C-alpha positions in Angstrom: 123.8 118.5 72.4 120.7 118.2 74.5 119.0 114.7 74.6 115.5 114.0 75.7 114.3 110.6 76.7 110.7 109.4 77.0 108.8 106.1 77.1 105.4 104.5 77.8 104.5 101.4 79.8 103.9 98.2 77.9 100.8 96.1 78.4 101.0 92.7 80.2 102.2 91.1 83.3 99.1 89.3 84.6 99.8 86.0 86.3 99.5 83.8 89.4 102.8 84.1 91.2 104.0 81.9 94.1 106.5 83.1 96.6 109.5 80.8 97.4 109.0 78.2 100.1 110.6 79.5 103.3 109.9 80.8 106.7 109.1 77.6 108.6 110.4 77.3 112.1 109.6 77.7 115.8 109.9 81.2 117.3 109.6 82.1 120.9 107.9 85.3 121.9 109.7 87.6 124.3 109.5 86.8 128.0 106.9 89.1 129.5 103.5 89.4 131.1 104.0 88.0 134.6 102.1 89.6 137.5 99.0 89.4 139.6 95.6 90.2 138.0 92.2 90.5 139.6 89.0 89.4 137.8 86.1 91.7 137.6 83.6 91.7 140.6 80.7 89.5 139.6 78.9 86.2 140.5 77.0 87.2 143.7 73.5 85.8 144.3 71.4 83.0 145.9 71.3 79.6 144.3 69.4 76.4 145.2 70.6 72.8 144.8 68.4 70.4 143.0 65.8 68.4 145.0 67.4 65.0 145.8 68.7 62.8 148.6 65.5 61.8 150.6 65.3 58.3 152.3 65.4 56.3 155.6 68.6 55.4 157.5 69.2 53.1 160.5 71.8 53.8 163.2 74.2 51.0 164.1 73.2 48.6 167.0 75.8 48.8 169.8 76.2 48.9 173.6 79.1 49.7 175.8 78.1 48.2 179.2 76.9 44.9 180.8 74.3 46.2 183.3 72.8 49.4 184.4 72.3 50.0 188.2 69.9 52.7 189.4 70.1 53.6 193.0 68.0 56.1 195.1 68.4 57.2 198.7 65.1 57.0 200.7 63.9 59.6 203.2 65.0 59.6 206.8 62.8 57.3 209.0 61.3 58.2 212.4 64.1 56.4 214.0 66.5 58.5 212.1 67.9 55.9 209.7 68.2 56.0 205.9 67.6 53.3 203.3 68.5 52.7 199.7 66.5 51.5 196.7 68.4 49.7 193.9 67.2 48.6 190.5 69.4 46.5 188.2 68.8 46.5 184.4 70.8 44.0 182.3 72.9 45.6 179.5 71.4 43.6 176.7 68.1 45.5 177.2 69.9 48.6 175.7 71.2 46.8 172.5 69.0 48.7 169.8 69.1 51.0 166.8 67.1 54.0 165.4 65.6 54.6 162.0 66.1 58.1 160.6 64.0 59.3 157.7 65.3 62.3 155.6 62.8 63.7 153.1 63.7 65.0 149.6 65.0 68.5 150.1 67.1 71.4 148.7 69.8 73.7 150.1 70.0 77.5 149.4 73.5 78.7 148.8 74.2 82.4 148.8 77.5 83.5 147.0 78.3 87.2 147.6 79.8 89.4 144.8 83.5 88.6 144.7 86.8 88.7 142.7 89.6 86.2 142.1 93.3 87.0 142.1 95.3 85.2 139.3 99.0 85.0 139.7 100.5 84.7 136.2 104.3 84.2 136.3 106.7 85.8 133.8 106.5 83.5 130.7 106.8 83.2 126.9 105.0 81.3 124.1 106.5 79.1 121.4 104.9 79.7 118.0 105.6 77.1 115.2 105.2 78.3 111.6 105.4 75.5 109.1 107.3 75.8 105.9 105.0 77.5 103.5 104.4 79.7 100.4 102.0 82.5 99.4 100.1 82.8 96.1 99.8 86.4 94.7 97.5 86.9 91.7 98.6 89.9 89.5 95.9 90.8 86.9 97.0 91.9 83.5 97.8 95.6 83.8 99.7 98.6 82.6 101.5 101.4 84.4 101.1 105.0 83.3 104.2 107.2 83.0 104.1 110.4 84.9 105.7 112.9 82.5 107.5 115.7 84.1 110.8 117.4 84.5 112.5 116.6 87.8 115.4 118.3 89.5 117.4 115.8 91.5 119.0 116.6 94.9 122.3 115.0 93.9 124.9 114.9 91.2 127.0 112.1 89.8 130.4 111.8 91.3 132.2 110.8 88.2 131.8 110.2 84.4 133.5 108.2 81.8 134.2 109.5 78.3 134.8 107.0 75.5 135.8 108.2 72.0 135.7 105.6 69.2 136.1 102.9 71.9 139.1 104.6 73.6 138.7 105.8 77.2 139.7 109.4 77.9 141.5 109.8 81.2 139.0 112.4 82.5 136.5 111.4 85.2 135.5 114.8 86.6 131.8 115.7 86.0 132.8 119.0 84.4 135.6 120.1 82.1 136.6 122.7 79.5 138.5 122.3 76.2 139.1 118.5 76.6 141.2 117.5 73.6 139.9 114.3 72.0 142.3 114.1 69.1 144.5 111.4 70.6 141.5 109.1 71.1 139.8 109.4 67.7 140.1 106.3 65.4 143.0 106.6 63.0 144.2 104.8 59.9 147.6 103.1 59.5 149.3 106.3 58.7 148.1 107.9 62.0 145.5 110.2 60.4 142.0 110.5 61.8 139.7 108.3 59.7 136.9 109.8 57.6 133.3 109.2 58.4 131.4 109.0 61.7 133.1 109.1 65.1 131.4 108.3 68.4 131.6 110.0 71.8 130.0 108.2 74.8 129.6 110.1 78.0 128.6 107.8 80.9 127.9 109.3 84.3 127.8 107.0 87.3 124.3 108.3 88.4 121.3 110.0 86.9 122.3 113.2 85.1 121.4 115.8 82.6 124.3 115.9 80.2 125.3 119.3 78.7 128.1 118.5 76.3 129.4 120.7 73.5 131.7 119.2 70.8 133.6 121.6 68.6 135.1 120.2 65.4 137.6 121.9 63.1 137.6 120.9 59.6 140.6 121.8 57.4 140.1 122.7 53.7 142.4 123.8 50.9 140.4 127.1 51.0 140.8 128.5 54.6 140.3 132.3 54.2 137.3 133.8 55.9 133.9 133.8 54.1 134.9 131.0 51.8 132.7 128.5 53.8 129.1 129.5 54.8 126.5 128.0 57.1 122.8 128.3 56.5 119.8 127.0 58.5 119.2 127.8 62.2 115.7 127.8 64.0 115.0 129.1 67.5 111.7 128.3 69.3 111.0 129.6 72.8 108.2 129.9 75.4 108.5 131.2 79.0 109.3 127.7 80.1 112.1 126.6 77.7 114.2 127.6 74.7 115.4 125.4 71.9 117.7 126.1 68.9 118.2 123.6 66.0 120.7 123.8 63.1 121.6 121.5 60.3 125.2 120.2 59.7 126.1 121.6 56.2 128.5 124.3 55.2 129.0 125.3 51.5 131.6 127.1 49.5 130.6 130.7 48.9 130.9 130.4 45.1 129.7 126.9 44.5 126.9 125.2 46.5 128.0 121.8 45.1 131.1 122.0 47.3 129.9 121.3 50.8 130.7 119.4 54.0 128.1 117.9 56.4 129.9 117.8 59.7 129.5 121.3 61.0 127.9 122.2 64.3 126.1 125.5 64.3 124.2 125.6 67.7 125.7 125.7 71.1 125.0 126.1 74.8 126.8 129.4 75.8 126.2 128.7 79.5 123.4 127.5 81.8 121.0 130.2 80.7 121.6 131.0 77.0 121.8 129.0 73.7 123.2 130.3 70.4 123.0 129.5 66.7 125.1 130.9 63.9 124.7 131.2 60.1 127.2 132.7 57.7 131.0 132.7 58.1 132.3 129.4 59.6 135.7 130.7 60.6 134.3 133.7 62.6 131.9 131.3 64.3 134.7 129.0 65.4 136.6 131.9 67.0 133.4 133.1 68.8 132.7 129.6 70.1 136.1 129.4 71.6 135.3 132.5 73.7 132.4 130.7 75.4 134.8 129.3 78.0 135.3 132.8 79.4 131.6 133.5 79.8 130.0 133.5 83.2 127.7 130.5 83.7 124.9 132.7 85.0 125.4 135.5 82.4 122.0 136.8 81.1 121.1 137.0 77.4 121.7 140.7 77.4 125.3 140.2 78.7 126.0 137.4 76.2 124.8 139.5 73.3 126.9 142.5 74.3 130.0 140.4 74.7 129.5 138.6 71.3 128.9 141.9 69.6 132.2 143.2 71.0 134.1 140.1 69.8 132.6 139.9 66.3 134.7 141.6 63.5 132.8 144.5 62.0 133.1 143.1 58.5 132.0 139.5 59.4 129.3 137.9 57.3 127.3 136.4 60.1 123.9 136.1 61.7 123.7 135.2 65.5 120.4 134.0 67.1 120.3 133.8 70.8 117.6 132.6 73.2 117.7 132.5 76.9 116.9 134.1 80.2 117.1 137.9 80.6 117.9 140.0 83.7 114.3 139.9 84.8 114.1 136.1 84.6 112.1 136.0 81.4 113.0 134.0 78.3 113.4 136.1 75.0 115.0 135.7 71.6 117.7 138.1 70.3 119.0 138.3 66.7 122.2 140.2 65.6 123.6 140.3 62.1 125.9 142.0 59.6 123.1 143.8 57.8 122.8 146.5 60.6 126.2 146.3 62.3 125.0 143.6 64.8 122.3 145.7 66.4 120.1 143.6 68.8 116.6 142.8 67.6 114.6 141.5 70.6 111.6 139.2 70.5 109.8 139.1 73.9 107.5 136.1 74.6 104.1 136.7 76.4 103.2 134.1 79.1 101.5 131.1 77.6 102.6 131.8 74.0 105.3 130.5 71.6 107.7 132.5 69.4 110.1 131.4 66.8 112.9 132.9 64.6 114.9 131.4 61.7 117.9 132.2 59.6 118.0 130.3 56.2 119.4 130.2 52.7 116.9 129.4 50.0 113.9 127.7 51.7 112.1 129.4 54.6 111.0 127.0 57.3 108.4 129.3 58.8 105.3 127.9 57.2 106.4 124.4 58.1 106.8 125.4 61.7 103.3 126.8 61.8 101.9 123.6 60.2 103.9 121.3 62.5 102.8 123.2 65.6 99.2 122.7 64.8 99.8 118.9 64.9 101.4 118.9 68.4 99.4 117.4 71.1 101.5 119.1 73.7 104.1 121.9 73.6 107.0 120.6 75.6 110.7 120.4 75.0 110.7 116.8 73.8 107.9 117.3 71.3 109.4 120.6 70.0 112.8 119.0 69.6 111.4 116.1 67.5 109.4 118.6 65.5 112.5 120.6 64.6 114.3 117.5 63.4 111.4 116.8 61.0 111.4 120.4 59.7 115.2 120.4 59.0 114.9 117.2 57.2 112.0 118.6 55.1 113.9 121.8 54.2 116.9 119.8 53.1 114.8 118.1 50.4 114.6 121.5 48.5 117.5 123.5 49.8 121.0 122.4 48.7 122.6 124.3 51.5 120.9 122.3 54.2 121.6 118.7 55.4 118.9 116.4 56.6 120.6 115.8 59.9 120.3 118.4 62.8 121.9 119.2 66.2 119.6 120.6 68.9 120.4 122.5 72.1 118.1 124.0 74.7 117.6 125.3 78.2 114.7 124.8 80.6 114.0 127.8 82.9 114.4 126.9 86.6 111.5 127.8 88.9 
């Protein structure tokens, strides 16, 4: 089956949030920054001091001698002799002082344009951050979901398969014909219990799960064409293809004899999906052959191979949808009415086409009505719509169950 998941954001979340208290401590910056730096050249000019400092001062009164002697030599006399004149001045006559008066004045100081060299040694700084918290206000808000189909650049490395609570010893991310019989829930006699059984596939990473479960139901009547299948619907665009089928098979001669655990739709490979109505036993044999199909086989190749494998007298209708050799999606129908000739439905770009095989109640008018209600034509919306249509058909068609299986492909760009 193919599963689609979608959701929308819920409203709420506004609040005043405090971070936890932490972060206090002293941190030293790295040691760096030492060197000699020169300031910019500036500051030159002529400046005057303020007018101040005027007044009268007296020198100190001192002397350093006792007497001053002044002697002169007179001129030579007629008789040819010389004489001396001497004057003696006592020293205390020289004991005195001087008064010096300095008027109020200023000084002009001229400072030429200059620079200063600063020698900054290699150093660091200690920064102390006290223990603290921050308040963050988150207003009430919502988040929009960006709807899209994404292709991841990785695959899971393992997966876990659990059947009715029993783990299957298979962990590879791919496998073919994995027998689950030993892991199904059984009664005291060792027989598989009636009713619903669960299969959980749990990859260890994000993954698109393409799983196909084939069930074989044994009846007292086992000859071909005793059990018939009815409703299958295919819907396709140039972007995706989806096929839905209900779970009921009925006895060819009595519609009141039926079983609601039959799968009618399958992924043939990565490019093609298939649905079957009519003979259950022939369908089971054809589905077994899917393991031999190439994973990149086109819808033309799948159709040719199925035609070659189908018995000429089989009571069967086969509906295929998938990618053709030109990379376009189309629908192909083959049936017993004209010896399984291929009837091809091409799909113009931007349009939708559908095809159905049914028993008593046609779903075609319901499909048209439901399409008119869709807000957007995407795989998720179409899958949900097909579930509703199958359930609605089952209300008036005894050959149709209300539950449905859905498979599909999305064309890679």
